[in-house]
C-alpha positions as CSV (number, residue, x, y, z in Angstrom):
1,X,0.9,253.9,149.9
2,X,-1.8,253.3,147.3
3,X,0.5,250.7,145.7
4,X,1.0,249.0,149.1
5,X,-2.8,249.1,149.7
6,X,-3.4,247.5,146.3
7,X,-0.8,244.9,147.0
8,X,-2.4,244.1,150.4
9,X,-5.8,243.7,148.7
10,X,-4.4,241.5,146.1
11,X,-2.7,239.3,148.7
12,X,-5.9,239.0,150.6
13,X,-7.8,238.0,147.5
14,X,-5.1,235.5,146.6
15,X,-5.2,234.0,150.2
16,X,-8.9,233.7,150.0
17,X,-8.7,232.0,146.6
18,X,-6.1,229.6,147.9
19,X,-8.3,228.9,151.0
20,X,-11.2,227.8,148.8
21,X,-10.4,227.5,145.1
22,X,-14.0,226.3,144.4
23,X,-15.9,229.5,145.2
24,X,-17.8,230.7,142.2
25,X,-19.7,233.9,141.7
26,X,-20.2,237.0,143.9
27,X,-20.9,236.9,147.6
28,X,-24.5,235.7,148.1
29,X,-27.4,237.6,149.5
30,X,-31.0,236.6,150.3
31,X,-32.0,238.4,147.0
32,X,-29.3,236.5,145.0
33,X,-30.4,233.1,146.1
34,X,-34.1,233.8,145.7
35,X,-33.7,235.3,142.3
36,X,-34.9,233.5,139.2
37,X,-31.4,233.7,137.7
38,X,-28.0,234.0,139.2
39,X,-24.9,235.9,137.9
40,X,-23.9,233.5,135.2
41,X,-25.3,233.5,131.7
42,X,-26.4,230.0,130.8
43,X,-26.2,227.9,127.6
44,X,-27.7,224.5,127.0
45,X,-27.3,221.4,124.9
46,X,-29.5,218.5,124.2
47,X,-28.3,214.9,124.7
48,X,-30.1,212.3,122.6
49,X,-31.1,209.0,124.2
50,X,-29.6,207.4,121.1
51,X,-26.1,208.7,122.0
52,X,-25.9,207.4,125.6
53,X,-26.3,204.2,127.5
54,X,-27.5,203.7,131.1
55,X,-30.1,206.5,131.1
56,X,-32.4,208.2,128.7
57,X,-30.6,211.3,127.6
58,X,-31.5,214.8,128.7
59,X,-30.5,218.5,128.7
60,X,-27.2,220.0,130.0
61,X,-27.3,223.6,131.3
62,X,-24.0,225.2,132.0
63,X,-22.4,228.6,132.6
64,X,-21.5,230.1,129.2
65,X,-18.3,231.8,130.5
66,X,-15.1,229.8,131.1
67,X,-13.3,232.7,132.8
68,X,-13.8,231.2,136.3
69,X,-12.5,227.8,135.4
70,X,-14.3,224.6,136.1
71,X,-17.6,224.1,138.0
72,X,-19.3,221.5,140.1
73,X,-22.0,219.4,138.4
74,X,-25.5,218.0,139.4
75,X,-27.6,215.4,137.7
76,X,-31.4,215.5,138.3
77,X,-34.0,212.8,137.8
78,X,-37.7,213.2,137.3
79,X,-40.3,211.0,139.1
80,X,-42.5,208.1,138.2
81,X,-44.3,208.4,134.8
82,X,-42.5,211.8,134.3
83,X,-40.1,213.3,131.9
84,X,-37.2,215.7,132.3
85,X,-39.6,218.6,131.5
86,X,-41.1,218.1,134.9
87,X,-37.9,219.3,136.6
88,X,-36.4,221.4,133.8
89,X,-36.9,224.7,135.7
90,X,-34.1,223.7,138.0
91,X,-31.6,223.5,135.0
92,X,-31.1,227.2,134.3
93,X,-31.9,228.3,137.8
94,X,-29.0,226.2,139.3
95,X,-26.7,226.6,136.3
96,X,-26.9,230.4,136.5
97,X,-25.5,230.2,140.1
98,X,-22.4,228.4,138.9
99,X,-23.1,224.7,138.3
100,X,-23.3,222.4,135.3
101,X,-26.7,220.8,135.5
102,X,-28.0,217.7,133.7
103,X,-31.8,217.1,133.8
104,X,-32.3,213.6,132.6
105,X,-34.9,211.4,131.1
106,X,-34.9,207.8,132.5
107,X,-34.8,204.7,130.4
108,X,-38.6,204.3,130.9
109,X,-41.0,206.5,132.8
110,X,-41.8,203.5,135.1
111,X,-38.3,202.9,136.4
112,X,-38.1,202.3,140.1
113,X,-35.8,204.3,142.5
114,X,-32.9,201.8,142.5
115,X,-32.8,202.0,138.7
116,X,-33.1,205.8,138.8
117,X,-30.2,205.9,141.2
118,X,-28.0,203.9,138.8
119,X,-29.1,206.2,135.9
120,X,-28.2,209.3,137.9
121,X,-24.7,207.9,138.3
122,X,-24.5,206.9,134.6
123,X,-25.5,210.5,133.7
124,X,-22.8,211.9,135.9
125,X,-20.3,209.6,134.3
126,X,-21.4,210.7,130.8
127,X,-21.3,214.3,131.8
128,X,-17.7,214.1,133.2
129,X,-16.2,211.7,130.7
130,X,-18.0,212.1,127.3
131,X,-20.2,215.2,127.1
132,X,-19.3,218.2,125.1
133,X,-18.9,220.2,128.4
134,X,-16.7,217.7,130.3
135,X,-13.8,220.2,130.3
136,X,-15.9,222.7,132.2
137,X,-16.5,220.3,135.1
138,X,-14.5,219.5,138.2
139,X,-15.0,215.7,138.5
140,X,-14.4,215.8,142.3
141,X,-17.4,218.0,142.9
142,X,-20.6,216.2,141.9
143,X,-24.1,215.9,143.3
144,X,-27.5,214.4,142.6
145,X,-31.1,215.5,142.9
146,X,-34.5,214.0,142.0
147,X,-38.2,214.2,142.4
148,X,-40.5,211.5,143.8
149,X,-39.0,208.1,142.7
150,X,-36.1,210.3,141.4
151,X,-35.8,211.5,145.0
152,X,-35.7,207.9,146.1
153,X,-33.1,207.3,143.4
154,X,-31.1,210.3,144.7
155,X,-30.7,208.4,148.0
156,X,-29.8,205.2,146.1
157,X,-27.1,207.1,144.2
158,X,-25.6,208.6,147.3
159,X,-25.6,205.2,149.0
160,X,-23.8,203.7,146.0
161,X,-21.2,206.5,145.5
162,X,-20.0,208.0,148.8
163,X,-17.7,210.4,146.9
164,X,-20.7,212.5,145.9
165,X,-20.6,215.9,147.6
166,X,-24.4,216.6,147.9
167,X,-27.8,214.9,147.6
168,X,-31.2,216.5,147.5
169,X,-34.3,214.2,147.3
170,X,-37.4,216.3,146.5
171,X,-40.7,214.8,148.0
172,X,-38.9,211.5,147.6
173,X,-40.5,208.1,147.4
174,X,-38.8,204.8,148.2
175,X,-39.8,201.5,149.8
176,X,-36.5,201.5,151.6
177,X,-37.0,203.9,154.6
178,X,-33.5,203.6,156.2
179,X,-30.3,205.1,154.9
180,X,-27.6,204.7,157.6
181,X,-25.0,204.0,154.9
182,X,-25.2,207.4,153.2
183,X,-22.1,209.5,153.6
184,X,-23.1,212.4,151.4
185,X,-24.4,215.6,152.9
186,X,-28.2,215.3,152.3
187,X,-31.0,217.8,152.2
188,X,-34.4,216.0,152.4
189,X,-37.3,218.1,151.1
190,X,-40.8,217.1,152.0
191,X,-44.3,218.6,151.5
192,X,-46.8,218.9,154.3
193,X,-49.7,218.1,151.9
194,X,-48.1,215.2,150.1
195,X,-50.5,212.3,149.9
196,X,-48.4,210.2,147.4
197,X,-45.2,210.1,149.5
198,X,-46.5,211.4,152.9
199,X,-43.6,212.9,155.0
200,X,-44.5,210.6,157.9
201,X,-43.7,207.5,155.9
202,X,-41.0,208.9,153.5
203,X,-39.1,212.1,153.9
204,X,-39.1,212.1,157.7
205,X,-37.9,208.5,158.2
206,X,-35.4,209.1,155.3
207,X,-33.9,212.0,157.3
208,X,-34.1,210.4,160.7
209,X,-32.3,207.3,159.4
210,X,-29.3,209.2,158.0
211,X,-26.2,209.0,160.3
212,X,-26.2,211.5,163.2
213,X,-22.7,212.5,162.3
214,X,-23.7,213.4,158.7
215,X,-24.3,217.0,157.6
216,X,-28.0,216.7,156.9
217,X,-31.2,218.7,156.9
218,X,-35.0,218.3,156.6
219,X,-37.0,221.0,154.9
220,X,-40.8,220.5,155.0
221,X,-42.6,222.9,152.6
222,X,-45.8,224.5,153.9
223,X,-49.0,224.4,151.8
224,X,-47.3,222.1,149.3
225,X,-48.1,218.9,147.5
226,X,-46.1,216.0,146.1
227,X,-45.9,217.8,142.8
228,X,-44.7,221.2,144.1
229,X,-41.1,220.5,142.9
230,X,-42.4,220.3,139.3
231,X,-42.9,224.0,139.0
232,X,-40.6,227.0,139.8
233,X,-40.4,227.3,143.6
234,X,-38.3,230.0,145.4
235,X,-38.0,228.0,148.7
236,X,-36.8,224.9,147.0
237,X,-34.4,226.9,144.9
238,X,-33.1,229.0,147.8
239,X,-32.1,226.1,150.0
240,X,-31.0,223.8,147.1
241,X,-28.6,226.5,145.9
242,X,-27.3,227.0,149.4
243,X,-26.9,223.3,150.0
244,X,-25.1,222.7,146.7
245,X,-22.9,225.7,147.1
246,X,-22.0,224.8,150.7
247,X,-21.2,221.2,150.0
248,X,-20.2,220.8,146.3
249,X,-18.2,224.1,146.3
250,X,-17.3,224.0,150.0
251,X,-18.4,227.7,149.9
252,X,-19.0,228.7,153.5
253,X,-20.4,232.0,152.4
254,X,-23.7,230.1,152.0
255,X,-23.6,228.7,155.6
256,X,-25.5,231.8,156.7
257,X,-28.7,230.6,154.9
258,X,-28.5,227.1,156.5
259,X,-27.3,227.9,160.1
260,X,-28.8,228.9,162.4
261,X,-31.6,226.6,161.2
262,X,-34.3,228.5,159.2
263,X,-37.5,229.2,161.2
264,X,-41.0,228.2,160.3
265,X,-42.6,230.6,158.0
266,X,-45.4,231.0,155.4
267,X,-43.4,228.6,153.1
268,X,-41.6,226.4,155.7
269,X,-43.6,224.1,157.9
270,X,-40.5,222.7,159.6
271,X,-36.8,222.7,159.2
272,X,-34.4,220.4,161.1
273,X,-30.7,219.9,160.8
274,X,-27.3,219.8,162.5
275,X,-25.4,223.0,162.9
276,X,-22.7,224.1,162.4
277,X,-21.9,222.0,159.4
278,X,-18.5,220.2,159.5
279,X,-18.0,218.9,156.0
């Protein structure tokens, strides 16, 4: 009977793995997605701007172990006048949850959103085709993030490459306010105290213009500024991890943190979205 029980358990695990072969890491909890580090040990490697074209180099963070197979990957762009150091905290935080993460420098610090969007895609292409960790990546499971003009670039990248699985603009800035062409599940993050890219003229119209049929959400941070994404932030990490896991890894174990929609709180001024998700 013990043998039969063990067989049944193994069959259940096999069935679960067959149902979603992209799940990585243990079942999530509120504590695990709010933690400063996830279950994976992380290594990193520097990519010189002299060894790449189309973007300015950067740092790749990746799970050290190869025991679980390949991982989804995310490229992240800084904002106007900024360097990758401004968004570097996201590298190990996301990688430790089971992603390969590439925080990039742009060709110049003054590059506009459309250029940053192209650079994010160039970085993903380098990551999956030429980088030293390309064998660790599932090329069908890719996403983009960015801060400020990098957030605007995130929307540009998603518009240009519909095969992307997730996009997260962080206090994004762009002169283009409408994104009906986007087919990538998108989490728009704004800040209630943003005076550089006020939510009323940036994040909110970005979100509202996304197709109604798209899996999308709008998270407005309470007591936050345009530069809140430049330092470690539990709320940004919690919902970014959940969004990336849900849509890059198709890991429905994370749906519980996104649906029902999170309520307003000390850190959330507003959260909107469509539930349940269908992607």
